[in-house]
VONU-174448 format. One record per residue (C-alpha): x, y, z; residue in three letters. Coordinates in nm, 2 decimals, padded with zeros to 4 digits. Layout:
BEGIN
(node (X; Y; Z); "ala");
...
//
This chain:
BEGIN
(node (00.71; 11.59; 04.31); "met");
(node (00.37; 11.40; 04.41); "ile");
(node (00.32; 11.03; 04.47); "lys");
(node (-00.02; 10.87; 04.43); "arg");
(node (-00.31; 10.89; 04.67); "trp");
(node (-00.62; 10.71; 04.75); "ser");
(node (-01.00; 10.84; 04.71); "pro");
(node (-01.02; 10.82; 05.07); "leu");
(node (-00.80; 11.05; 05.12); "leu");
(node (-00.99; 11.32; 04.87); "phe");
(node (-01.26; 11.24; 05.08); "ala");
(node (-01.12; 11.35; 05.38); "leu");
(node (-01.01; 11.67; 05.23); "val");
(node (-01.29; 11.79; 05.00); "ala");
(node (-01.43; 12.09; 04.98); "ala");
(node (-01.68; 12.01; 05.27); "gly");
(node (-01.35; 12.07; 05.49); "ala");
(node (-01.53; 12.36; 05.66); "ala");
(node (-01.74; 12.14; 05.86); "ser");
(node (-01.67; 12.14; 06.22); "ala");
(node (-01.64; 11.78; 06.23); "thr");
(node (-01.31; 11.80; 06.06); "leu");
(node (-01.15; 11.93; 06.40); "ala");
(node (-01.17; 11.55; 06.54); "ala");
(node (-01.00; 11.44; 06.23); "glu");
(node (-00.62; 11.37; 06.09); "gln");
(node (-00.56; 11.61; 05.81); "arg");
(node (-00.21; 11.47; 05.62); "pro");
(node (00.12; 11.62; 05.62); "arg");
(node (00.21; 11.71; 05.28); "ala");
(node (00.41; 11.38; 05.23); "arg");
(node (00.18; 11.15; 05.32); "glu");
(node (-00.07; 11.32; 05.07); "ala");
(node (00.24; 11.28; 04.81); "gly");
(node (00.37; 11.61; 04.79); "val");
(node (00.74; 11.63; 04.82); "val");
(node (00.95; 11.91; 04.85); "ile");
(node (01.30; 11.96; 04.72); "gly");
(node (01.56; 11.62; 04.69); "thr");
(node (01.72; 11.61; 05.02); "leu");
(node (01.66; 11.32; 05.24); "ala");
(node (01.39; 11.41; 05.60); "thr");
(node (01.52; 11.26; 05.93); "gly");
(node (01.32; 10.98; 06.08); "pro");
(node (01.06; 11.23; 06.26); "his");
(node (01.05; 11.52; 05.93); "asn");
(node (01.06; 11.77; 06.23); "ala");
(node (01.29; 11.99; 06.43); "ile");
(node (01.30; 11.78; 06.66); "thr");
(node (01.52; 11.55; 06.46); "asp");
(node (01.79; 11.73; 06.52); "val");
(node (01.90; 11.56; 06.84); "ala");
(node (01.82; 11.71; 07.19); "gly");
(node (01.57; 11.92; 07.01); "val");
(node (01.24; 11.94; 07.19); "gly");
(node (00.94; 12.09; 07.09); "val");
(node (00.59; 12.14; 07.39); "gly");
(node (00.26; 12.34; 07.31); "his");
(node (00.00; 12.49; 07.52); "ala");
(node (-00.32; 12.54; 07.37); "thr");
(node (-00.59; 12.74; 07.47); "leu");
(node (-00.99; 12.71; 07.32); "arg");
(node (-01.30; 12.86; 07.48); "glu");
(node (-01.55; 12.85; 07.20); "gly");
(node (-01.52; 13.11; 06.93); "thr");
(node (-01.31; 13.37; 07.16); "arg");
(node (-01.02; 13.21; 07.20); "leu");
(node (-00.76; 13.03; 06.97); "his");
(node (-00.46; 13.08; 07.11); "thr");
(node (-00.18; 12.90; 07.27); "gly");
(node (00.18; 12.85; 07.31); "val");
(node (00.47; 12.69; 07.18); "thr");
(node (00.79; 12.59; 07.29); "ala");
(node (01.13; 12.49; 07.13); "ile");
(node (01.41; 12.40; 07.34); "leu");
(node (01.73; 12.33; 07.22); "pro");
(node (01.87; 12.09; 07.46); "his");
(node (01.76; 11.89; 07.78); "pro");
(node (01.96; 12.05; 07.98); "gly");
(node (01.99; 12.39; 08.16); "asn");
(node (02.00; 12.63; 07.89); "leu");
(node (02.13; 12.90; 08.08); "tyr");
(node (02.45; 12.71; 08.22); "arg");
(node (02.47; 12.53; 07.82); "gln");
(node (02.42; 12.85; 07.64); "arg");
(node (02.37; 12.72; 07.22); "val");
(node (02.51; 12.95; 06.92); "pro");
(node (02.27; 13.18; 06.82); "ala");
(node (02.18; 13.41; 06.52); "ala");
(node (01.83; 13.60; 06.42); "ile");
(node (01.75; 13.73; 06.05); "val");
(node (01.50; 13.99; 06.02); "val");
(node (01.31; 14.01; 05.65); "gly");
(node (01.03; 14.23; 05.77); "asn");
(node (01.04; 14.38; 06.14); "gly");
(node (00.68; 14.46; 06.18); "tyr");
(node (00.69; 14.22; 06.51); "gly");
(node (00.78; 14.24; 06.91); "lys");
(node (01.02; 13.98; 06.93); "leu");
(node (01.15; 13.97; 07.28); "ala");
(node (01.50; 13.91; 07.35); "gly");
(node (01.63; 14.00; 07.00); "ile");
(node (01.93; 14.26; 07.07); "thr");
(node (02.09; 14.04; 07.35); "gln");
(node (02.10; 13.74; 07.09); "val");
(node (02.24; 13.99; 06.82); "gln");
(node (02.49; 14.10; 07.03); "glu");
(node (02.61; 13.80; 07.17); "leu");
(node (02.55; 13.54; 06.95); "gly");
(node (02.34; 13.28; 07.18); "glu");
(node (02.06; 13.16; 07.32); "leu");
(node (02.06; 13.14; 07.70); "glu");
(node (01.64; 13.01; 07.74); "thr");
(node (01.41; 12.79; 07.56); "pro");
(node (01.23; 13.03; 07.27); "ile");
(node (00.88; 13.06; 07.27); "leu");
(node (00.64; 13.18; 07.03); "leu");
(node (00.32; 13.33; 07.10); "thr");
(node (00.01; 13.58; 07.04); "gly");
(node (00.11; 13.93; 06.94); "thr");
(node (-00.04; 14.12; 07.26); "leu");
(node (00.06; 13.79; 07.50); "ser");
(node (00.46; 13.83; 07.41); "thr");
(node (00.51; 14.01; 07.75); "trp");
(node (00.32; 13.81; 08.00); "lys");
(node (00.50; 13.49; 07.80); "val");
(node (00.85; 13.66; 07.89); "ala");
(node (00.75; 13.73; 08.23); "asp");
(node (00.65; 13.39; 08.29); "ala");
(node (00.93; 13.19; 08.14); "thr");
(node (01.15; 13.39; 08.36); "ala");
(node (00.99; 13.39; 08.65); "asp");
(node (00.99; 12.99; 08.56); "trp");
(node (01.34; 13.00; 08.46); "leu");
(node (01.43; 13.14; 08.75); "leu");
(node (01.29; 12.88; 08.96); "arg");
(node (01.53; 12.61; 08.84); "gln");
(node (01.80; 12.44; 09.05); "pro");
(node (02.13; 12.58; 08.98); "gly");
(node (01.97; 12.95; 08.93); "met");
(node (01.91; 13.10; 09.27); "glu");
(node (02.22; 13.37; 09.23); "gln");
(node (02.10; 13.41; 08.82); "val");
(node (01.99; 13.85; 08.84); "arg");
(node (01.97; 13.88; 08.45); "ser");
(node (01.79; 13.65; 08.21); "ile");
(node (01.69; 13.68; 07.82); "asn");
(node (01.35; 13.49; 07.72); "pro");
(node (01.36; 13.47; 07.35); "val");
(node (00.98; 13.50; 07.26); "val");
(node (00.87; 13.55; 06.92); "gly");
(node (00.49; 13.61; 06.81); "glu");
(node (00.23; 13.70; 06.55); "thr");
(node (-00.10; 13.82; 06.55); "asn");
(node (-00.42; 13.55; 06.59); "asp");
(node (-00.62; 13.91; 06.66); "gly");
(node (-00.86; 13.74; 06.36); "tyr");
(node (-00.97; 13.37; 06.54); "leu");
(node (-00.86; 13.51; 06.93); "ser");
(node (-01.00; 13.79; 07.13); "asp");
(node (-00.65; 13.89; 07.16); "ile");
(node (-00.74; 14.18; 07.38); "arg");
(node (-00.80; 13.93; 07.65); "ala");
(node (-00.44; 13.82; 07.65); "arg");
(node (-00.57; 13.52; 07.83); "pro");
(node (-00.26; 13.32; 07.84); "leu");
(node (-00.13; 13.22; 08.22); "thr");
(node (00.19; 13.13; 08.34); "pro");
(node (00.07; 12.76; 08.42); "ala");
(node (00.00; 12.72; 08.02); "leu");
(node (00.31; 12.85; 07.96); "val");
(node (00.51; 12.62; 08.18); "glu");
(node (00.31; 12.32; 08.03); "arg");
(node (00.44; 12.44; 07.72); "ala");
(node (00.85; 12.44; 07.89); "leu");
(node (00.76; 12.11; 08.05); "thr");
(node (00.62; 11.86; 07.84); "thr");
(node (00.84; 11.86; 07.49); "pro");
(node (00.81; 11.63; 07.24); "ser");
(node (01.14; 11.48; 07.12); "his");
(node (00.99; 11.28; 06.81); "ala");
(node (00.67; 11.38; 06.66); "ala");
(node (00.62; 11.70; 06.64); "val");
(node (00.18; 11.84; 06.65); "glu");
(node (00.12; 12.08; 06.39); "glu");
(node (-00.16; 12.29; 06.24); "gly");
(node (-00.39; 12.47; 06.46); "asp");
(node (-00.21; 12.43; 06.83); "val");
(node (-00.01; 12.60; 07.07); "gly");
(node (00.09; 12.92; 06.94); "ala");
(node (-00.07; 12.84; 06.60); "gly");
(node (-00.40; 12.78; 06.73); "ala");
(node (-00.51; 13.13; 06.55); "gly");
(node (-00.30; 13.22; 06.29); "thr");
(node (-00.41; 13.26; 05.93); "val");
(node (-00.21; 13.22; 05.65); "ala");
(node (-00.26; 13.29; 05.27); "phe");
(node (-00.62; 13.34; 05.39); "gly");
(node (-00.65; 12.98; 05.50); "trp");
(node (-00.63; 12.84; 05.86); "lys");
(node (-00.21; 12.84; 05.92); "gly");
(node (-00.04; 12.73; 06.23); "gly");
(node (00.28; 12.54; 06.35); "ile");
(node (00.45; 12.32; 06.10); "gly");
(node (00.79; 12.13; 06.04); "thr");
(node (01.04; 11.96; 05.89); "ser");
(node (01.42; 11.83; 05.81); "ser");
(node (01.66; 11.74; 05.60); "arg");
(node (01.96; 11.54; 05.67); "gln");
(node (02.28; 11.60; 05.45); "leu");
(node (02.44; 11.32; 05.30); "pro");
(node (02.75; 11.12; 05.48); "ala");
(node (02.99; 11.31; 05.23); "gly");
(node (02.83; 11.66; 05.30); "asp");
(node (02.92; 11.57; 05.70); "gly");
(node (02.61; 11.44; 05.77); "gly");
(node (02.46; 11.69; 05.93); "tyr");
(node (02.11; 11.78; 06.04); "thr");
(node (01.85; 12.09; 05.94); "val");
(node (01.52; 12.12; 06.07); "gly");
(node (01.29; 12.41; 06.08); "val");
(node (00.94; 12.50; 06.28); "leu");
(node (00.75; 12.79; 06.16); "val");
(node (00.42; 12.96; 06.30); "gln");
(node (00.25; 13.04; 05.97); "ser");
(node (00.01; 13.42; 05.95); "asn");
(node (00.13; 13.55; 05.66); "phe");
(node (00.00; 13.63; 05.32); "gly");
(node (00.10; 13.60; 04.95); "gly");
(node (00.01; 13.38; 04.66); "glu");
(node (00.01; 13.01; 04.77); "leu");
(node (00.26; 12.83; 04.59); "thr");
(node (00.35; 12.45; 04.67); "ile");
(node (00.64; 12.26; 04.55); "ala");
(node (00.69; 12.59; 04.24); "gly");
(node (00.30; 12.53; 04.16); "val");
(node (00.07; 12.83; 04.18); "pro");
(node (-00.19; 12.67; 04.34); "val");
(node (-00.35; 13.00; 04.41); "trp");
(node (-00.46; 12.99; 04.06); "lys");
(node (-00.65; 12.71; 04.11); "val");
(node (-00.81; 12.75; 04.46); "leu");
(node (-01.11; 12.98; 04.55); "pro");
(node (-01.09; 13.32; 04.67); "asp");
(node (-01.04; 13.25; 05.10); "pro");
(node (-01.28; 13.56; 05.13); "ala");
(node (-01.52; 13.39; 04.89); "ala");
(node (-01.50; 13.06; 05.01); "tyr");
(node (-01.55; 13.19; 05.36); "ala");
(node (-01.86; 13.39; 05.28); "arg");
(node (-02.03; 13.06; 05.08); "ser");
(node (-01.99; 12.91; 05.43); "leu");
(node (-02.21; 13.24; 05.56); "ala");
(node (-01.89; 13.33; 05.80); "val");
(node (-01.72; 13.71; 05.78); "pro");
(node (-01.41; 13.62; 05.54); "pro");
(node (-01.04; 13.66; 05.71); "pro");
(node (-00.85; 13.91; 05.71); "ser");
(node (-00.60; 13.99; 05.42); "thr");
(node (-00.34; 13.74; 05.56); "gly");
(node (-00.10; 14.06; 05.60); "asp");
(node (00.03; 13.94; 05.91); "gly");
(node (00.37; 13.74; 06.02); "ser");
(node (00.57; 13.45; 06.03); "ile");
(node (00.81; 13.32; 06.27); "met");
(node (01.10; 13.06; 06.12); "leu");
(node (01.30; 12.88; 06.40); "val");
(node (01.60; 12.71; 06.21); "val");
(node (01.81; 12.42; 06.44); "ala");
(node (02.11; 12.22; 06.36); "thr");
(node (02.35; 12.02; 06.51); "asp");
(node (02.63; 12.12; 06.26); "ala");
(node (02.92; 12.33; 06.47); "pro");
(node (02.85; 12.68; 06.35); "leu");
(node (02.91; 13.02; 06.51); "asp");
(node (02.66; 13.27; 06.52); "ala");
(node (02.80; 13.49; 06.18); "thr");
(node (02.71; 13.14; 05.99); "gln");
(node (02.40; 13.05; 06.17); "leu");
(node (02.31; 13.42; 06.07); "gln");
(node (02.41; 13.30; 05.71); "arg");
(node (02.22; 12.96; 05.76); "leu");
(node (01.88; 13.18; 05.87); "ala");
(node (01.86; 13.38; 05.56); "lys");
(node (01.83; 13.07; 05.35); "arg");
(node (01.51; 13.02; 05.56); "ala");
(node (01.37; 13.33; 05.39); "leu");
(node (01.45; 13.16; 05.07); "val");
(node (01.20; 12.89; 05.15); "gly");
(node (00.96; 13.16; 05.25); "leu");
(node (00.96; 13.29; 04.89); "ala");
(node (00.93; 12.99; 04.73); "arg");
(node (00.53; 12.94; 04.86); "thr");
(node (00.44; 13.29; 04.78); "gly");
(node (00.54; 13.51; 05.03); "ser");
(node (00.74; 13.89; 04.95); "val");
(node (00.75; 14.00; 05.33); "met");
(node (00.48; 14.26; 05.28); "ser");
(node (00.47; 14.59; 05.49); "asn");
(node (00.25; 14.49; 05.74); "gly");
(node (00.47; 14.14; 05.80); "ser");
(node (00.68; 14.06; 06.10); "gly");
(node (00.91; 13.80; 05.96); "asp");
(node (01.20; 13.67; 06.17); "tyr");
(node (01.43; 13.38; 06.15); "val");
(node (01.61; 13.26; 06.48); "ile");
(node (01.91; 12.99; 06.42); "ala");
(node (02.11; 12.78; 06.66); "phe");
(node (02.34; 12.51; 06.64); "ser");
(node (02.34; 12.23; 06.87); "thr");
(node (02.65; 12.12; 06.83); "ala");
(node (02.82; 12.00; 07.17); "lys");
(node (03.11; 12.09; 07.12); "glu");
(node (03.02; 12.43; 07.08); "asn");
(node (02.84; 12.43; 07.42); "leu");
(node (02.89; 12.81; 07.58); "arg");
(node (02.93; 12.82; 07.94); "asp");
(node (02.92; 13.20; 08.12); "pro");
(node (03.18; 13.08; 08.38); "asp");
(node (03.43; 13.04; 08.16); "arg");
(node (03.69; 13.27; 07.99); "ala");
(node (03.76; 13.09; 07.68); "leu");
(node (03.49; 13.00; 07.48); "gln");
(node (03.47; 12.66; 07.20); "pro");
(node (03.45; 12.80; 06.90); "ala");
(node (03.45; 12.49; 06.59); "arg");
(node (03.30; 12.61; 06.28); "ser");
(node (03.29; 12.49; 05.95); "leu");
(node (03.46; 12.58; 05.64); "ala");
(node (03.27; 12.83; 05.46); "gly");
(node (03.27; 12.58; 05.12); "glu");
(node (03.09; 12.31; 05.36); "ala");
(node (02.81; 12.53; 05.38); "met");
(node (02.59; 12.55; 05.05); "ser");
(node (02.46; 12.16; 05.14); "pro");
(node (02.30; 12.35; 05.45); "leu");
(node (02.20; 12.61; 05.30); "phe");
(node (01.97; 12.40; 05.03); "gln");
(node (01.88; 12.21; 05.33); "ala");
(node (01.76; 12.49; 05.52); "ala");
(node (01.53; 12.67; 05.20); "ala");
(node (01.40; 12.29; 05.16); "glu");
(node (01.29; 12.24; 05.52); "ala");
(node (01.12; 12.61; 05.53); "thr");
(node (00.89; 12.53; 05.25); "glu");
(node (00.80; 12.20; 05.39); "glu");
(node (00.73; 12.31; 05.70); "ala");
(node (00.50; 12.61; 05.58); "ile");
(node (00.31; 12.36; 05.37); "val");
(node (00.26; 12.15; 05.67); "asn");
(node (00.11; 12.40; 05.87); "ser");
(node (-00.13; 12.45; 05.61); "leu");
(node (-00.19; 12.06; 05.53); "phe");
(node (-00.23; 11.99; 05.89); "arg");
(node (-00.45; 12.28; 06.01); "ala");
(node (-00.81; 12.25; 06.05); "his");
(node (-01.12; 12.48; 06.01); "thr");
(node (-01.15; 12.73; 06.29); "val");
(node (-01.43; 12.93; 06.36); "his");
(node (-01.30; 13.21; 06.55); "gly");
(node (-01.38; 13.54; 06.75); "his");
(node (-01.43; 13.73; 06.43); "arg");
(node (-01.49; 13.47; 06.17); "gly");
(node (-01.41; 13.14; 06.06); "thr");
(node (-01.07; 13.04; 05.87); "ala");
(node (-01.09; 12.73; 05.67); "ala");
(node (-00.90; 12.43; 05.61); "ala");
(node (-00.66; 12.49; 05.31); "leu");
(node (-00.88; 12.27; 05.03); "pro");
(node (-00.64; 11.98; 04.97); "leu");
(node (-00.81; 11.77; 04.65); "ala");
(node (-00.77; 12.10; 04.43); "pro");
(node (-00.39; 12.18; 04.53); "val");
(node (-00.32; 11.80; 04.48); "leu");
(node (-00.48; 11.83; 04.18); "glu");
(node (-00.26; 12.10; 04.07); "ala");
(node (00.04; 11.99; 04.18); "val");
(node (-00.02; 11.61; 04.00); "arg");
(node (-00.12; 11.82; 03.66); "arg");
(node (00.20; 12.01; 03.70); "ala");
(node (00.45; 11.70; 03.72); "gln");
(node (00.30; 11.50; 03.44); "leu");
(node (00.31; 11.84; 03.20); "ala");
(node (00.71; 11.87; 03.35); "ala");
(node (00.97; 11.76; 03.04); "pro");
(node (01.10; 11.41; 03.14); "ala");
(node (01.46; 11.39; 03.30); "pro");
(node (01.73; 11.33; 03.10); "arg");
//
């Protein structure tokens, strides 16, 4: 569905979006531009932070055209996650990637650290800095094993990835300055140097709230988009009306971006009481949302979903012999599946809508031209048969 938009919006997102001045301008989220994905209601912030307690922190490193990279931290709750662990699961869509900490989550079905996202060759530096910061926290003096979960996508087109420039101070900034309300999106944090569908990608988020009759639960999704395919928005193959990203880049007299054969990290949070097996089922539905945007999870793409539940009755204490384990009936899962698919699709679209043109290390990734996208969605809606 699409709402009406003003001529001012079209002026904001016209083909001149390649101008460097756009970096200082505010690009709209999908719903702000009138594109409504799915049928379920969003939470108040339409973000992963609508799941109570979840926080998101960014640290962004920009240095001329050479460096466009950063860190994004997702904290399931404000407490000590090592002492109050959350049930979790990880699903691999295509495993061309470096997800640190994956095997312990798969084995135990729980998270004991925040989730960190970054650029490929900074994965281990971020993991090391996270472990160091966690071990310095009160109550961690006797801890002798810690499992930082760090995901990545390759930002080596727009950033000098071999420099591995991220510092412990940047990691700590992301961990210690989380927002529990609105979340910055686009070319920020771990999304500073990513490219999706040949356009500038980045961080995107969205949420869905179930009706009271379905439990009233919230599902939130955050993505780090850096992948390829045929861009489809709200079921409309907008790739057919968009200029070829490489040709568009050449028209700007800059080297074209890579094919976008990269990766995507998807983080799914919910307050529904789910165990690790159910979270694995929920995580798979995020891949449904990914597919709806036009991805086929190509050979060179690392597509990972990390899902966790913040339900207070299921927080796990490593010192207790008997752990709580409440969970929904299988029949109650379908509305959550729909929520995860819808929120994932919209989060990916938000990551593109909010991102600005970035002039980087090996070339330029142009911001997605929104005017033809909005027009294509509008025409598709007008052509659709009226509901009975």
